[in-house]
C-alpha positions as CSV (number, residue, x, y, z in Angstrom):
1,X,-18.3,-9.7,-2.0
2,X,-16.0,-7.0,-3.5
3,X,-12.6,-7.9,-5.1
4,X,-10.8,-6.3,-2.1
5,X,-12.8,-8.4,0.4
6,X,-12.2,-11.5,-1.6
7,X,-8.5,-10.9,-1.7
8,X,-8.5,-10.3,2.0
9,X,-10.4,-13.5,2.7
10,X,-8.0,-15.5,0.5
11,X,-5.1,-14.0,2.4
12,X,-6.7,-15.0,5.7
13,X,-7.2,-18.6,4.5
14,X,-3.7,-18.9,3.2
15,X,-2.2,-17.4,6.4
16,X,-4.3,-19.7,8.6
17,X,-3.2,-22.8,6.6
18,X,0.5,-21.8,6.6
19,X,0.4,-21.0,10.3
20,X,-1.4,-24.2,11.3
21,X,0.9,-26.5,9.4
22,X,4.0,-24.8,10.8
23,X,2.6,-24.9,14.3
24,X,1.3,-28.4,14.1
25,X,3.4,-31.5,14.9
26,X,4.4,-31.7,11.2
27,X,7.9,-30.1,11.8
28,X,8.4,-32.3,14.8
29,X,7.6,-35.4,12.8
30,X,9.9,-34.4,9.9
31,X,12.7,-33.6,12.4
32,X,12.3,-36.8,14.4
33,X,12.1,-39.1,11.3
34,X,15.3,-37.6,9.7
35,X,17.4,-36.2,12.5
36,X,16.2,-37.7,15.8
37,X,14.3,-36.4,18.8
38,X,13.4,-32.7,18.4
39,X,15.2,-30.3,20.6
40,X,13.7,-27.4,22.7
41,X,14.9,-25.1,19.9
42,X,12.0,-26.3,17.8
43,X,9.5,-25.5,20.5
44,X,10.9,-22.0,21.0
45,X,10.9,-21.5,17.2
46,X,7.2,-22.1,17.2
47,X,6.8,-19.7,20.2
48,X,8.8,-17.0,18.3
49,X,6.8,-17.6,15.2
50,X,3.5,-17.2,17.2
51,X,4.8,-13.9,18.6
52,X,5.6,-12.8,15.1
53,X,2.1,-13.7,13.9
54,X,0.6,-11.8,16.8
55,X,2.6,-8.7,15.9
56,X,1.7,-9.2,12.3
57,X,-2.0,-9.1,13.3
58,X,-1.6,-5.5,14.5
59,X,0.2,-4.2,11.4
60,X,-1.3,-6.3,8.5
61,X,-5.1,-5.9,8.1
62,X,-5.8,-9.4,6.7
63,X,-4.1,-11.0,9.7
64,X,-6.1,-9.0,12.3
65,X,-9.2,-11.4,12.4
66,X,-6.8,-14.3,13.1
67,X,-5.3,-12.6,16.2
68,X,-7.4,-14.6,18.7
69,X,-6.4,-17.8,16.9
70,X,-2.7,-17.1,17.3
71,X,-3.2,-16.0,20.9
72,X,-5.1,-19.2,21.9
73,X,-2.6,-21.4,20.2
74,X,0.2,-19.5,22.1
75,X,-1.7,-20.0,25.4
76,X,-2.2,-23.7,24.6
77,X,1.5,-24.3,23.8
78,X,2.5,-22.4,27.0
79,X,0.1,-24.2,29.2
80,X,1.1,-27.6,27.8
81,X,4.8,-26.9,28.3
82,X,4.2,-25.6,31.9
83,X,2.3,-28.8,32.8
84,X,5.0,-30.9,31.0
85,X,7.5,-29.4,33.4
86,X,5.2,-30.2,36.3
87,X,5.0,-33.8,35.3
88,X,8.8,-34.0,35.8
89,X,8.8,-32.5,39.2
90,X,9.6,-34.5,42.3
91,X,6.2,-34.1,44.0
92,X,4.4,-35.2,40.8
93,X,6.6,-38.2,40.3
94,X,6.0,-39.1,44.0
95,X,2.2,-39.0,43.4
96,X,2.3,-40.6,39.9
97,X,5.5,-42.6,39.6
98,X,6.4,-44.2,36.3
99,X,4.7,-47.6,36.5
100,X,4.1,-50.6,34.3
101,X,0.4,-50.2,35.4
102,X,-1.5,-48.7,32.5
103,X,-4.2,-47.3,34.8
104,X,-1.8,-45.6,37.2
105,X,0.5,-44.1,34.5
106,X,-2.5,-43.0,32.3
107,X,-4.3,-41.4,35.1
108,X,-1.4,-39.1,35.8
109,X,-1.3,-38.2,32.0
110,X,-5.0,-37.6,31.8
111,X,-5.0,-35.5,35.0
112,X,-2.5,-33.1,33.4
113,X,-4.4,-33.0,30.2
114,X,-7.6,-32.1,32.0
115,X,-5.7,-29.4,33.8
116,X,-4.6,-28.0,30.4
117,X,-8.3,-28.1,29.4
118,X,-9.4,-26.2,32.5
119,X,-6.8,-23.5,32.0
120,X,-7.8,-23.2,28.3
121,X,-11.4,-23.0,29.3
122,X,-10.5,-20.0,31.6
123,X,-8.7,-18.4,28.6
124,X,-11.6,-19.0,26.3
125,X,-14.0,-17.5,28.9
126,X,-11.8,-14.4,29.1
127,X,-11.8,-14.0,25.3
128,X,-15.4,-15.0,24.5
129,X,-17.3,-14.4,27.7
130,X,-19.9,-17.1,27.1
131,X,-19.4,-20.9,26.8
132,X,-21.7,-21.1,23.8
133,X,-19.3,-18.9,21.8
134,X,-16.7,-21.6,22.0
135,X,-19.1,-24.6,21.7
136,X,-18.9,-25.6,25.4
137,X,-22.7,-26.3,25.5
138,X,-24.5,-29.5,24.5
139,X,-25.7,-27.9,21.3
140,X,-28.6,-28.7,19.0
141,X,-28.4,-32.5,19.1
142,X,-30.8,-33.0,16.3
143,X,-29.3,-30.5,13.9
144,X,-29.2,-31.4,10.2
145,X,-25.8,-32.4,8.7
146,X,-24.5,-31.3,5.3
147,X,-23.5,-33.9,2.8
148,X,-20.2,-35.8,2.8
149,X,-19.8,-37.9,-0.3
150,X,-20.1,-41.7,0.4
151,X,-20.4,-41.0,4.2
152,X,-23.3,-38.7,5.1
153,X,-26.5,-37.8,3.2
154,X,-27.7,-34.2,3.0
155,X,-30.0,-33.3,5.9
156,X,-29.3,-36.3,8.0
157,X,-30.1,-35.5,11.7
158,X,-27.3,-35.6,14.2
159,X,-29.7,-37.3,16.5
160,X,-29.3,-40.4,14.3
161,X,-25.9,-39.6,12.8
162,X,-24.2,-39.3,16.2
163,X,-25.1,-42.9,17.2
164,X,-24.2,-44.2,13.7
165,X,-20.8,-42.6,13.7
166,X,-20.1,-43.8,17.3
167,X,-20.8,-47.4,16.3
168,X,-18.9,-47.2,13.0
169,X,-15.9,-45.3,14.3
170,X,-15.6,-47.5,17.4
171,X,-16.2,-50.6,15.4
172,X,-13.6,-49.7,12.8
173,X,-11.1,-48.9,15.5
174,X,-11.7,-52.2,17.2
175,X,-11.2,-54.0,13.9
176,X,-7.8,-52.3,13.5
177,X,-6.8,-52.9,17.1
178,X,-7.7,-56.6,16.9
179,X,-5.6,-57.1,13.7
180,X,-2.7,-55.1,15.1
181,X,-2.7,-56.5,18.6
182,X,-4.2,-60.0,18.2
183,X,-5.2,-60.2,21.9
184,X,-6.3,-63.4,23.5
185,X,-9.5,-64.0,25.4
186,X,-7.5,-64.3,28.7
187,X,-6.1,-60.8,28.1
188,X,-9.6,-59.4,27.7
189,X,-10.7,-61.2,30.9
190,X,-7.9,-59.5,32.8
191,X,-9.0,-56.0,31.7
192,X,-12.6,-56.4,32.8
193,X,-12.0,-55.3,36.5
194,X,-10.4,-52.1,35.2
195,X,-13.2,-51.2,32.8
196,X,-14.8,-48.6,35.1
197,X,-11.5,-46.8,35.4
198,X,-10.9,-47.1,31.6
199,X,-14.3,-45.4,31.1
200,X,-13.2,-42.5,33.4
201,X,-9.9,-42.2,31.6
202,X,-11.6,-42.2,28.2
203,X,-14.1,-39.5,29.3
204,X,-11.2,-37.3,30.5
205,X,-9.2,-37.7,27.3
206,X,-12.2,-37.1,25.1
207,X,-13.1,-33.9,27.1
208,X,-9.5,-32.5,27.1
209,X,-8.9,-33.2,23.4
210,X,-12.2,-31.8,22.2
211,X,-11.7,-28.7,24.2
212,X,-8.0,-28.1,23.5
213,X,-7.8,-29.2,19.8
214,X,-11.4,-28.7,18.6
215,X,-13.4,-26.0,20.5
216,X,-10.4,-23.7,21.2
217,X,-9.3,-23.8,17.6
218,X,-12.7,-23.7,15.9
219,X,-14.0,-20.8,18.0
220,X,-11.5,-18.3,16.5
221,X,-11.2,-19.9,13.0
222,X,-14.9,-20.5,12.1
223,X,-16.0,-16.8,12.0
224,X,-12.9,-15.9,9.9
225,X,-12.2,-18.6,7.4
226,X,-15.7,-20.2,7.3
227,X,-17.0,-23.6,7.9
228,X,-15.1,-25.7,5.3
229,X,-11.6,-24.4,6.1
230,X,-12.1,-24.3,9.8
231,X,-13.2,-27.9,9.9
232,X,-10.3,-29.0,7.6
233,X,-7.7,-26.9,9.5
234,X,-8.6,-28.4,12.9
235,X,-8.9,-31.9,11.4
236,X,-5.3,-31.7,9.9
237,X,-3.9,-30.2,13.1
238,X,-5.5,-33.1,15.1
239,X,-4.5,-35.8,12.7
240,X,-0.9,-34.8,12.5
241,X,-0.8,-34.9,16.3
242,X,-1.5,-38.6,16.2
243,X,1.5,-39.7,14.2
244,X,3.0,-41.3,17.3
245,X,-0.4,-42.2,18.8
246,X,-2.7,-45.2,18.5
247,X,-3.1,-46.0,15.7
248,X,0.3,-44.7,14.7
249,X,2.2,-43.6,11.5
250,X,0.6,-42.5,8.3
251,X,-2.4,-44.7,8.9
252,X,-2.8,-43.1,12.3
253,X,-2.7,-39.6,10.8
254,X,-5.2,-40.5,8.1
255,X,-7.6,-42.1,10.6
256,X,-7.2,-39.3,13.1
257,X,-7.7,-36.6,10.4
258,X,-10.9,-38.3,9.2
259,X,-12.1,-38.5,12.8
260,X,-11.1,-34.9,13.4
261,X,-13.0,-33.8,10.3
262,X,-16.2,-35.6,11.5
263,X,-15.9,-34.3,15.0
264,X,-15.2,-30.8,13.9
265,X,-18.2,-31.0,11.6
266,X,-20.4,-32.3,14.4
267,X,-19.3,-29.4,16.7
268,X,-19.9,-26.7,14.0
269,X,-23.2,-28.1,12.8
270,X,-24.7,-28.7,16.2
271,X,-22.9,-25.7,17.7
272,X,-22.1,-27.8,20.7
273,X,-19.8,-30.2,22.5
274,X,-21.9,-33.3,23.1
275,X,-21.7,-35.3,19.9
276,X,-18.0,-34.7,19.3
277,X,-17.3,-35.7,22.9
278,X,-19.6,-38.8,22.8
279,X,-18.2,-40.2,19.6
280,X,-14.6,-39.5,20.7
281,X,-15.3,-41.1,24.1
282,X,-16.3,-44.5,22.8
283,X,-13.4,-44.7,20.4
284,X,-11.1,-43.9,23.4
285,X,-12.7,-46.7,25.4
286,X,-11.7,-49.2,22.7
287,X,-8.1,-47.8,22.4
288,X,-7.5,-47.6,26.2
289,X,-8.8,-51.1,26.7
290,X,-6.3,-52.5,24.2
291,X,-3.5,-50.4,25.7
292,X,-4.5,-51.7,29.2
293,X,-3.9,-55.3,28.2
294,X,-0.7,-54.4,26.4
295,X,-2.0,-55.4,22.9
296,X,-1.0,-52.1,21.4
297,X,1.2,-49.2,22.5
298,X,1.5,-45.5,21.4
299,X,3.9,-45.1,18.5
300,X,3.9,-48.8,17.6
301,X,6.7,-49.6,20.0
């Protein structure tokens, strides 16, 4: 690689990192922790920043390869804001009223998230033409994994690794939830009739998050900044988005970032959607089960 190409690649990596951190929920977290609930001005600041980045991609050569990344993030933000407005409309509130029932309220939330994913899928098809180019295929389920110190040995097959990570991640999440929520056996008994619906909700959430925050971001980043940076960028973006989730706070961010790293790694190395979705699904089953019995709530409230 020539010196000029190396410099251009470094500019692309730095630009991708700076843009991702500023467009993530990091500014929202800082604002909320120090000044209170973020205003719409913060959202519009990000939209203006994205518009600037898109213009920059036409006039600054190193930013050109990142144009689709900026465009897809802009579409994601726009679609999420549009459907957020839909969630506040009278007809939607009539169909999905605010309810103490976890299943009822969560179904409305997940339906909107799946709608975001469907619209993002359409945008991705317009940009990339074929689902395989944005990982929306099962992938090579027995692909070999690269090494991750203390976690994954070099060459381990995803055919085995997918099951192992599913068990370990879900088991670790359950241990955290049990310690945090201290549920009783009677609470678990009450949630059993709702388990089929919890499985559906977990499947919906895993699909929408893997498409919106994994595939849609990896597809434009991977060819530009390479495997390592694309995996780390999407992991950090995903992790920061869970500061007010379950688990919450710094612990939640660290756990979600590690999860995001492993899921992005699975998507890139298998070139597919199955293992990231499968691992994510089982963790969501555990989280939603504890939320359904009221043992934990998003944001730690």
